[in-house]
C-alpha positions, -999 to 999 in steps of 0.1 A, spaced: 227 -381 553 189 -385 549 173 -392 516 136 -391 507 127 -410 476 95 -415 456 96 -440 428 72 -456 405 76 -493 398 64 -511 368 46 -545 371 78 -565 368 96 -544 395 65 -548 418 67 -585 414 104 -585 422 97 -563 453 70 -587 465 95 -616 461 121 -598 483 94 -591 509 85 -629 509 122 -638 512 127 -614 541 96 -626 559 108 -663 555 143 -654 568 147 -671 603 173 -645 612 149 -616 606 121 -635 623 143 -637 654 144 -599 654 107 -596 651 90 -566 635 70 -564 603 85 -566 569 69 -539 548 75 -526 514 96 -498 529 117 -524 549 124 -544 517 133 -512 497 158 -502 525 172 -537 524 177 -536 486 193 -501 489 217 -511 517 227 -543 497 233 -524 465 254 -497 482 274 -519 505 279 -552 487 291 -538 454 314 -512 469 295 -482 455 301 -463 487 339 -462 481 337 -452 445 346 -416 437 330 -403 405 349 -377 386 331 -345 377 330 -342 339 317 -306 337 313 -276 360 278 -271 373 257 -246 354 224 -230 360 194 -242 340 160 -226 338 132 -250 344 95 -242 342 76 -251 374 56 -282 369 23 -291 386 31 -319 408 8 -340 429 23 -344 464 18 -373 488 32 -383 521 65 -401 517 82 -422 545 118 -414 552 142 -442 545 159 -441 579 143 -435 612 160 -412 638 150 -434 667 143 -471 665 119 -491 686 133 -516 710 123 -551 698 102 -566 726 118 -601 725 154 -588 731 170 -586 765 187 -553 774 214 -546 799 196 -516 814 167 -539 825 185 -557 853 216 -577 862 238 -588 833 267 -611 836 294 -613 810 331 -624 810 355 -602 828 376 -602 796 349 -580 781 350 -553 807 369 -528 785 345 -535 757 315 -530 779 329 -497 793 335 -484 758 299 -490 747 283 -478 780 303 -445 777 289 -440 743 253 -446 755 249 -480 739 231 -510 754 243 -546 757 216 -568 741 208 -604 736 185 -621 711 177 -658 707 183 -671 672 171 -707 669 195 -726 694 220 -698 697 220 -667 720 235 -637 701 250 -608 722 256 -574 707 257 -537 715 230 -514 701 215 -480 706 180 -470 695 193 -435 687 201 -436 650 222 -405 653 246 -424 676 249 -455 654 279 -443 635 301 -452 665 333 -471 655 333 -507 668 353 -515 699 389 -520 685 400 -546 711 404 -583 701 402 -615 722 431 -638 726 421 -657 694 421 -624 674 383 -622 672 368 -587 672 334 -570 674 318 -566 639 291 -541 630 260 -554 612 232 -534 597 195 -542 596 168 -521 580 145 -524 611 169 -515 639 199 -499 622 234 -509 633 244 -533 660 279 -543 670 281 -581 673 302 -597 700 318 -630 688 303 -661 704 326 -676 730 348 -646 733 382 -657 746 373 -694 744 390 -717 719 368 -729 689 391 -728 660 394 -689 659 366 -687 633 354 -654 646 318 -665 642 296 -637 653 263 -652 643 245 -634 615 216 -616 629 198 -599 600 199 -593 563 225 -568 552 
């Protein structure tokens, strides 16, 4: 679903938005992804957080009345260009590594996972986050980002977990040290807000 929103913020709301922008710009995880944090990025982040963290997406609201037609006089409205909240195709962040750019080695225990994502047109990617290398699957095509995550698990019951970012959409994070003992924490390395 695509939504196009135009909102007017009061002074207090503008200050709150500026605060979110500063927080996102200072976030080391977001800095690792690169890209500019704009007002639109911050608003997308706020919307995703509100809808996913509070469970609004799963709530079914009962209809109290049947829809009815209402006559409304046409108003004079000043129009302006409004950015869409979600892009169809995301840009490839320059500082990521991509599996389609050369040789890529990964554990043989991930062969079925890799085949699943390649068949869906996704890329294996890597990004440096401070002293850690995060690996994940991603596609720049926003229309393909609804793919269910690979349903296999490693021998420690860890699985691939989707994460959303306002700048690049959805990525499926591969747990660090797949099939290696480390307390079976399932640490996937958080890669962005949301």
